[in-house]
Structure formats: C-alpha cells, structure tokens
C-alpha positions in Angstrom: 70.3 -30.7 -23.2 67.2 -32.5 -24.2 65.9 -32.1 -27.8 62.3 -32.7 -28.7 60.7 -32.4 -32.1 57.1 -31.3 -32.4 55.3 -31.7 -35.8 51.8 -31.5 -37.1 49.5 -30.0 -39.7 49.0 -26.2 -39.9 46.8 -24.6 -37.2 46.6 -27.9 -35.2 47.6 -26.1 -32.0 51.3 -26.9 -31.8 52.5 -23.5 -30.5 49.6 -23.2 -28.0 50.2 -26.5 -26.3 54.0 -26.0 -26.3 53.5 -22.7 -24.5 51.3 -24.3 -21.9 53.6 -27.3 -21.3 56.8 -25.2 -21.1 55.1 -22.9 -18.5 55.0 -25.9 -16.2 58.6 -26.7 -16.7 59.6 -23.0 -16.2 57.7 -23.2 -12.9 59.9 -26.2 -12.0 63.0 -24.2 -12.6 63.9 -25.6 -16.1 65.6 -23.4 -18.7 63.6 -24.0 -21.9 63.8 -22.7 -25.5 62.1 -23.1 -28.8 63.3 -23.1 -32.4 60.4 -22.5 -34.8 60.8 -23.6 -38.4 58.4 -22.0 -40.8 58.2 -21.1 -44.5 57.3 -17.4 -45.2 56.5 -15.7 -41.9 56.0 -16.4 -38.2 55.1 -14.3 -35.2 55.4 -17.2 -32.8 58.8 -16.0 -31.5 57.1 -13.0 -30.0 54.6 -15.2 -28.2 57.5 -17.4 -26.8 59.5 -14.4 -25.7 56.5 -12.8 -24.1 56.3 -15.9 -22.0 60.0 -15.7 -21.0 61.0 -18.5 -23.4 64.2 -18.2 -25.4 63.3 -18.5 -29.1 64.8 -18.3 -32.6 62.9 -18.6 -35.9 64.1 -20.1 -39.2 62.2 -19.3 -42.4 62.8 -21.8 -45.3 61.4 -19.5 -48.0 61.3 -21.5 -51.3 63.3 -24.3 -49.7 61.7 -27.6 -48.5 61.0 -27.1 -44.8 62.2 -30.6 -44.0 65.5 -30.1 -45.8 65.9 -26.7 -44.1 65.3 -28.3 -40.7 67.9 -31.1 -41.3 70.6 -28.7 -42.4 70.0 -26.3 -39.5 69.1 -28.3 -36.5 72.7 -28.8 -35.4 73.3 -25.1 -35.3 70.1 -24.6 -33.4 71.1 -27.3 -30.8 74.5 -25.6 -30.5 72.7 -22.3 -29.8 70.6 -24.0 -27.1 73.7 -25.4 -25.4 75.3 -22.0 -25.4 72.2 -20.6 -23.8 72.4 -23.2 -21.1 69.0 -24.7 -21.9 67.8 -27.9 -20.2 65.3 -28.5 -23.0 65.0 -27.3 -26.6 61.8 -27.8 -28.5 62.0 -27.8 -32.3 58.6 -26.9 -33.9 58.2 -27.8 -37.5 56.5 -25.7 -40.2 53.7 -28.3 -40.4 52.8 -27.9 -44.0 53.3 -31.3 -45.7 51.7 -34.5 -44.4 54.7 -36.3 -45.8 57.1 -34.4 -43.5 59.6 -36.4 -41.5 61.1 -34.0 -38.9 61.8 -36.7 -36.2 65.2 -37.9 -35.1 66.2 -41.3 -33.7 66.8 -41.2 -30.0 65.1 -37.9 -29.4 61.5 -37.6 -28.2 59.1 -37.1 -31.1 55.7 -35.5 -30.8 52.9 -35.2 -33.3 50.0 -32.8 -32.8 46.7 -33.5 -34.6 43.4 -31.5 -34.8 40.1 -33.2 -34.3 38.5 -30.7 -36.7 40.5 -32.0 -39.6 38.2 -35.0 -39.7 38.3 -38.7 -38.6 40.1 -39.8 -41.8 43.1 -37.4 -41.1 45.4 -39.9 -39.4 45.4 -42.2 -42.5 46.5 -39.2 -44.6 49.5 -38.4 -42.5 52.9 -40.0 -43.0 56.1 -40.3 -41.0 55.5 -37.4 -38.6 52.6 -39.5 -37.1 53.8 -43.0 -37.8 57.2 -42.5 -36.2 56.1 -40.3 -33.2 56.5 -41.3 -29.6 53.7 -39.1 -28.4 50.5 -38.0 -30.2 48.6 -35.0 -28.9 45.0 -34.5 -30.1 43.6 -31.0 -29.8 40.1 -29.3 -30.0 38.3 -32.4 -28.7 35.9 -30.2 -26.8 34.3 -29.1 -30.2 33.4 -32.6 -31.4 31.3 -35.4 -30.0 32.5 -38.2 -27.8 31.9 -40.7 -30.7 34.1 -38.6 -33.0 36.8 -38.5 -30.4 36.7 -42.3 -30.0 36.8 -42.9 -33.8 39.7 -40.4 -34.2 41.7 -42.1 -31.4 41.1 -45.5 -33.0 42.3 -44.2 -36.4 45.4 -42.8 -34.7 46.2 -46.2 -33.2 45.7 -47.9 -36.5 48.6 -45.8 -37.9 50.7 -45.8 -34.7 49.8 -48.3 -32.0 53.0 -47.7 -29.9 52.7 -43.9 -29.3 51.3 -42.4 -26.1 48.0 -40.7 -27.0 46.8 -37.6 -25.1 43.9 -35.3 -25.5 45.0 -31.7 -24.9 43.7 -28.1 -25.2 46.0 -25.3 -25.9 43.5 -22.7 -24.7 42.5 -24.1 -21.4 45.7 -26.0 -20.8 44.0 -29.4 -20.4 46.6 -32.1 -20.6 49.5 -29.7 -20.6 50.9 -30.8 -17.3 51.0 -34.4 -18.5 52.8 -33.2 -21.7 55.3 -31.3 -19.6 56.1 -34.5 -17.6 56.8 -36.3 -20.9 59.0 -33.5 -22.2 60.9 -33.4 -18.9 61.5 -37.2 -19.1 62.8 -37.0 -22.7 66.2 -38.7 -23.3 69.3 -36.5 -23.4 72.0 -39.0 -24.3 71.3 -39.5 -28.0 73.8 -38.0 -30.5 72.6 -35.4 -33.0 75.7 -35.1 -35.2 76.0 -38.6 -36.7 72.5 -39.5 -35.7 69.8 -40.4 -38.1 66.3 -39.3 -39.1 63.5 -41.7 -38.2 62.4 -41.6 -41.9 63.7 -40.2 -45.1 62.4 -36.8 -46.1 60.4 -36.2 -49.3 62.4 -36.3 -52.6 62.9 -32.8 -54.1 65.3 -32.8 -57.0 63.6 -31.7 -60.2 63.7 -28.8 -62.6 61.0 -27.0 -60.7 63.0 -27.2 -57.5 65.7 -25.2 -59.3 63.3 -22.4 -60.4 61.7 -23.7 -63.6 58.2 -22.2 -64.2 57.4 -23.4 -67.7 54.8 -26.2 -68.0 55.5 -29.1 -70.4 57.4 -32.4 -70.5 60.4 -30.8 -72.2 60.9 -28.7 -69.1 60.6 -31.6 -66.6 63.9 -33.1 -65.6 65.3 -34.9 -62.6 63.1 -36.8 -60.2 59.6 -36.7 -61.8 56.7 -38.9 -61.0 53.7 -39.2 -63.3 50.1 -40.1 -62.3 48.9 -43.5 -63.5 45.7 -42.9 -65.4 43.6 -45.8 -66.5 41.4 -45.3 -69.6 37.7 -45.8 -69.0 36.2 -48.8 -70.8 33.1 -47.7 -72.7 30.3 -50.2 -73.0 
C-alpha cells in the first residue's frame, strides 16, 4: 500500500483536490482511502464517503495535531492494509505553519493558496520545505504576475519539489496529481521510519492544562521574546 501525506494551511483546498485526484484513480480501478486528521471537528469524511472513498477521521482535541498524527499513523496504515487499499492519503489538520507531517520515503505533498499572499511561502516551514510536490490553488482569482511571483517564492523555499497549479472546483491539474499519487513509492517502512523534520516542541506547563498567566506558572520548555530597548535621542 502506498502512503501519501498531504499538508497545507487551513482552507487552502486540500480536501477538494484530493477528491478530484482520487476520482481519477478510482476510475483506473485503484482502491483508495483517506485518513483526515483535524482538531475539533470535521465533516470531510462525509464528502469522501459520498464519493465512494473509504475514510476515517481523527480529532486531536487539545493535543498537538502533529504529535497526534505521529502516534496514530501506524494504526491508520494498518487499517488501510486491512481494507485492501492500494493508496492511503493522510490529510493533515493544516493549522500550524511549523507543522511537519511528512515521512521519509513516502510521497509528501504541500497545498498552498494563492490568496494567502505572495509572502506566504516564506512563512511556512517543514511542510513546504520538505515536500516532494507543491500544489498551488485558486490561481484563477489572481493575476498572472502574482502567480509568477508566488511560484518564484515557492522555489526559493523548495527548489526540488514538483510545482503544479491546480483547481479543486474545476479539477484543473487533478489528473496530473493522480499520476503522481499513483507513482508514489510503496517500499518505504513506516514502523522504524523517520519524519523528514522534527515536530514543534510542546512540553510546558500550559501543555499540561495550566491557565494562569505569570512567570511563576511557566515551567518546562519556555521561550521568551527578545525585546531591545529603544534608544531615545
């Protein structure tokens, strides 16, 4: 079974383009499934099932989505194998630009939204920098100049990734995406494998339920902002 990780900011069009691409694979006789990781709620499983795609949803609640993903992806992959899937797509919650939900040896996809602005690629961390494929959505709403600048900024961050412009509503580019998914490697180990980048650190008193503000309540991994005093003339 092939495992593909798809990540990106909220509302960038991840689910829409996954649906379009998997429809092509279904038409070719592939058995496909999706595991959707989210935080508080998700109705995407209903959309996948309506399209005849096997799907499960995991909600992290007050737990870091990346940590939740790592501690559950093995069980999800085992579910996919029990279902006899040819391809399992893992869609991340897409909430933190520092997220790192990509695994070595497995195809990694990052979805970005033109409407987020031309500076967005520089603000995004490992989920873009370590991706094999970058899909850029909603390009029909911006100018050609903005599309070219956005693509240039993406390549500044990740020059090795395959860059495609797609549309989750019309399906533009979805066939090309389906070909990339179908050609994903299937021989990389999951158990014993490694993430492409370390996940965000999250071990402090607030992680454990602390709500009081003040240094006396701040324990564990704490990082303070460096503030330079203004020099008055």
